[in-house]
N, C-alpha and C positions, 0 to 999 in steps of 0.2 A: 504494499500500500504506499502511495506517495504522499508527500506533504509539500504544499506550496505556500509561499508567503505572498500576501496580496495587499499592496498599499492602496488606499482609497480615501476619497473625501468623506468625512464623517457624516455629512448630510446624506450621501448616497448609501453608505454602509447602513445607516439607521433606516432609510426608506426601504431598501430592497432586501436586506439581510436580517437585521434585527426585528424591525416591524413587519416586513414583508408587504406584499402588494396583493390586494384581493383579486382573485381570478377575473372578476367582472371588469377590472380596470385594464386588463391586458388586451392588446390588439393581436389576437391569435388568428393567423390566416392559413393554417395547415391543420386539417382534421386529425391527422396522426399525432401532431404535437398537442392539440387539445385533449385527445384521448389520454396521452401520457400524463399530462398535467392533472387531469381528472383522477387518474389511477393513483398518483403519488399524493395529491393534495386534496382530493375531493373537490368540493365547491368552495373551498376556503381560501386561506392565505398562502401565497406562493413566495418562496425565498429564492433569490437568484442573483447572479453577477454576470457581467458581460466584458468582452474584450474586443478591441478594434480589429479590423481586417489584417493589419500587418502583424498581429500576434497569433495568427491562425496556427502556426507551428507549435507555439507553446501551449495553446488551447488543446491541440491534438495530443499532447502528452498527458492530459488529465484523464483519469479513469474513474469509474464508479467506485465509491468507497474511499477515495482519497480525501485528505484533510486540506481545507483551506483556512489559513490563519490571516485574519484581516488586521491590517496595521494602519495606525494614524497617530501622528504627533508623538512618536517615541514609544508607543505601546501597542501591543497586540490586544484588541478590544473584544474580539469574538472569534469563534471557530465554527465551521460547518463541514459537513461531509457531502461529497458529490452523490446526488441521487441519479441524475442523468444529464446529458448534454444535448444541445441543439445548435446547429443543424445535425440531423441524423446522418446525412450524407453531405459532404462538403462540395456542394454544387450551387451554382449562382441563384437558382430559384429559392432554395431553402435559406441561403445566406440573406437574401433580400427579405424573406419572411422573418428571420431573426432580427434584421434591422428595424422592421416595423414594430415588432414586440418591444425591442430595446427603446425606441423612441417613445412608446407609450409609457415606459417606466421612468427614463432619465432625460428624455428630450434629445437634443443634438448639442454638440460641442460648438465652440467658436468658429470651427472650420466647416460646420455643417455635417460632421461625421456622427455615426452611431456606433454602437458596440454589439455587432450582430452575432458574435460567437458567445453563446450563452451557456452558463453553468447553473443548473438547478440544484439547490441545496436542501439537505435534510439534517436533522439533529443539530440545529444551530444552538450554540451556548455562548453566554457572555463569559469573557475571561478578562484577567488583568495581569498581563505578562509584559514586563519591560524588555527592551531590546537586550540589555545586560543579562536579564534572566534567561532569555532565549540563547544568547551566546553561551551561557553557562551550561545549558542542557545539551547543546549541539557541538561545542568546541569551535564554533565560528567566532570571528572577531569583527562582526558587522558594526558599522557606525550609522547605517541607514539601510532601508530596504530598497534594493535596486530594481524596482518594477516587479511585475508578476513573474515569480521565479520558483522553479522546482528545486527543492533542497536535495543534496545527495543522500541516497538511501542509507549509507553507512553513518550519516550524521544525525538522523532524525529519530533514532530509537529512544533517546532520552526524552524528547518532546512527546512522542507517542505514549510512552509510559506515563509521563506526567499528565497528559490529557486523560488517559484511561483511569488514572488513579484520583486525580484532583477535580476533573471536570465532568466526566461521563459516569462516574460512580454513583452520583446522586441525582435528584431531580433538577430540572433546569432552574437557574437562579433568576430571580426578577431583578431588573435594573435598579440601581440606587438612584434616587432623585439627585440631579445635579444643580449646583448653584447657578444663579443668573450669570455671575462672572465667568464660570466655566463654559456655559452655553455661548455667551457672547465671544469669548476667546476662540472657541472652536469655529464659530461662524466666520470670524475674521480670518482665521487660517484658511478656511475653505474658500472664501472669496478671493483670497490672494492667489491660491493655486488654480482657481477656476479660470484665470486669465490664460492658461495654457491648454493646449489640446491633449489631454492625458490619453494614454493607451488603455487605461482602465477607467471605470466610472467613479 
């Protein structure tokens, strides 16, 4: 099983991963995708992430059951496991369908791009793991998270053990309420980054 680190804007992590998006809000133009969403999520909340077209090769490395650790402002804030991916077949029609769905969730970036390579998540949990803590578990010496990246299999055993012991052993935690100052700080950080056309949402 693989483990990916996923930097993202907090507003987008909250919208599509932590809170999730109700299925009724999604622009789903493929009946097979609609059936798979219904099978995994029923008629409720869908949790997902997206990558731009130029990251298709990295998206192709993602497999069902892999862990995605979401990173923002120096900390990993949540984790989810891959339920399935879309497009089912990497061809233009399905990529366009993915783009329409992505636009219904995150809109378009400053370049008019969307994030059509979709990863649908299950077992999402809130975590609070610093980058130093991650380095301690993996033996890496990261000072930042360099984009959507698969970690080497031989380095992730400590993180997976920590997740299974500390995160997935009990029921999902509810998020702690944040102060107004924290919310405003995160919004300012996100607005600063939003001036760039990120490869992830």
